[in-house]
N, C-alpha and C positions, 0 to 999 in steps of 0.2 A: 461095960458100954466107955469108948474114948470122947474124954471129953476135953481134947483135946482145941482147941479155934482152929480156924482156916491155918489161918498163917504159921502155926505151930507145926501142924502136917505140912506143910508146904517147904517151911526153913527143919524140917525132921530129915525128908529126904533126900537135903545137898552133903549129908552124910552118905549117903549112894555112893559117890564118887569120887570118897575116900576110900572104900574100897581096894584090897589089894589085888583079888584079881575076881573072874567072871562067877564062880564058886558062889563066893561070899558075896560078890553084891547081888547073885539071887537069892539065896539065902533072909541078905536085909531086905531086899525086895518084899519076897513073903507076909517077913515078920508085917515090914513096916504098911501093904495090901491087908494084913489082917488087921489093925488098931484104924488103917484108915474105913475098911470097913465096918468097923462093929462106932462109930461113929453115927452122928446123924445128921450131919454134916452132906448133901446131898452133893451141892455143887463139887464138893473135897471126892467124894464117891466116886462121882462121873470122870471127872479127871485120872482116880489112879483107873479106873475100867481103862479109859483111852491108854495109858503107861503101860499098863499089863499088855493092849492090843502089840505094842512094841518094841516087850521087853527084849526080845533077841536084841534089837539093834540096839539097845541099848547097853543089854552085856559084850557086844562089838565093843566095846569106846577099850573096855580093860583090855582086848589084845591090841585094837591099835587103836591109840589113845590121840584118834584126832578130831576137831571139832571145825563147824561151820562161823568160830567165833572171827575171824578174824575176818569172813566176808561179812559177817552182820553187820559187824561196826558199820564199814566200808559204807555198806548199803543204806546205813543211819546216819553218818553222813552226808551219802548223800540225798536225802530225802530234806534233810536240816537245809539244806542251797537249794534246794527248787522250791522249799517253805518260804526263805525269806525274799527271794526274789519274787515271789506271786507271778510265774507263770513264766513265759518264755514266749519269744517270738515264735518262733523254732527251731530244731531240733540242735542245731549248730549252733547256737547260744548257749544252750541248754547244758549241753558238750564238752565246749571251750571254756563254761563256770566252773564244771563238776575238772577239768585238768587242770585249769588255772589253781586251783585251792586245794588239791588231792595230789595232784600228778605226781608231787616233791619237786619240784622243778624248786634249782637253785637260783635265784635271782640275782647274786651281787653279778656286778662285771668283772671280769677276767684281770688282771693286772698285768700287763706286759712283763715276759721275763726280762727282755731287753734293754731296761730303763740301765744300765750301765750300775748296776750290784754289784 
């Protein structure tokens, strides 16, 4: 019976992403799943079963190492702007705030090159 606390199962799964091939990833997952399923932690078992249903998608990462991390980061920053404003009167104000803070605008004035330099 596995005696790893919930967090340690989660931390040990992080090594999945360090595998070199999909086959190694599948082998790692099988070993990790066996350890988790022998634990007494039902929430962790439930999470492991959910991951198992998405295993093919997880293994696709080894062929195409693409994630939506940048999108998630941007969404997180947008949600922070929304929360800090405590609401907007209309969508245009919300959109303007997003573009102002996250649009990558260069707010420095352009200096004219014809100043006699």
